[in-house]
C-alpha positions as CSV (number, residue, x, y, z in Angstrom):
1,M,7.2,-5.0,-12.5
2,I,4.5,-7.6,-12.9
3,W,2.2,-7.6,-15.6
4,Q,-0.6,-10.3,-16.7
5,V,-0.1,-11.8,-19.9
6,P,-2.4,-13.7,-22.1
7,K,-1.0,-17.3,-21.6
8,A,1.6,-18.6,-19.3
9,I,5.0,-17.8,-20.6
10,A,7.6,-21.0,-21.8
11,G,8.8,-22.3,-18.1
12,S,5.9,-20.8,-16.1
13,T,2.2,-22.3,-15.4
14,H,0.7,-18.8,-14.9
15,V,-0.6,-15.8,-16.6
16,F,2.0,-13.2,-14.6
17,K,5.2,-11.9,-16.2
18,Y,7.6,-10.3,-13.4
19,R,10.8,-8.9,-12.5
20,L,11.6,-7.4,-9.1
21,A,14.6,-5.9,-8.0
22,F,16.6,-4.7,-5.0
23,V,19.6,-2.5,-5.6
24,A,21.9,-1.9,-2.9
25,S,24.9,0.5,-3.2
26,G,24.2,0.4,-7.3
27,K,24.2,-3.1,-7.4
28,C,21.3,-5.8,-8.2
29,V,21.5,-8.0,-5.1
30,I,18.1,-9.7,-5.3
31,R,16.2,-10.4,-8.6
32,Y,13.4,-12.2,-9.0
33,D,11.8,-13.0,-12.6
34,N,10.8,-15.6,-15.1
35,E,12.1,-14.9,-18.4
36,A,11.2,-17.2,-21.1
37,G,12.3,-20.6,-21.2
38,K,14.1,-20.5,-17.6
39,G,10.7,-19.9,-15.7
40,D,10.5,-18.8,-12.1
41,H,13.6,-18.0,-10.5
42,R,15.4,-15.7,-8.3
43,H,18.9,-14.6,-8.0
44,I,20.4,-13.8,-4.5
45,G,23.8,-12.2,-4.9
46,E,25.5,-14.5,-7.8
47,S,23.2,-17.3,-7.1
48,Q,20.4,-18.5,-9.0
49,K,17.8,-20.9,-7.7
50,A,14.5,-22.0,-9.0
51,Y,11.4,-20.7,-7.6
52,R,8.0,-21.9,-6.9
53,F,5.6,-19.4,-7.6
54,V,2.3,-20.0,-5.7
55,D,0.8,-16.7,-6.0
56,L,1.1,-12.8,-6.2
57,D,1.0,-12.4,-2.5
58,Q,3.4,-14.9,-1.7
59,L,6.1,-13.5,-4.4
60,M,5.6,-10.5,-3.0
61,A,6.2,-11.7,0.3
62,D,9.2,-13.7,-0.2
63,F,10.9,-11.0,-2.0
64,E,10.2,-8.5,1.1
65,R,11.4,-11.8,3.2
66,D,14.5,-12.0,1.2
67,I,15.5,-8.0,1.2
68,A,14.8,-7.9,5.1
69,R,17.5,-11.1,5.6
70,W,20.0,-9.4,3.5
71,Q,19.7,-6.2,5.1
72,D,19.9,-8.0,8.3
73,E,23.3,-9.6,6.9
74,N,24.9,-6.5,5.1
75,G,23.2,-3.5,7.0
76,N,20.7,-1.2,5.4
77,A,23.0,-0.1,2.4
């Protein structure tokens, strides 16, 4: 999900709220989101790291790249 909000949420500098998830074998293994207070970040497995939001096209490209990398490393679950 990606939607436009009237103003940037706390921790972000843009007017988009997003929650992207890749689920494999019933478990969320990759998630990109920007919850209020935490700002832009991504989860890969148990790890959480800050994410530098550039624009929506880059967000989707980065998300798809991480999915492809995960599939290469773990098979197409």
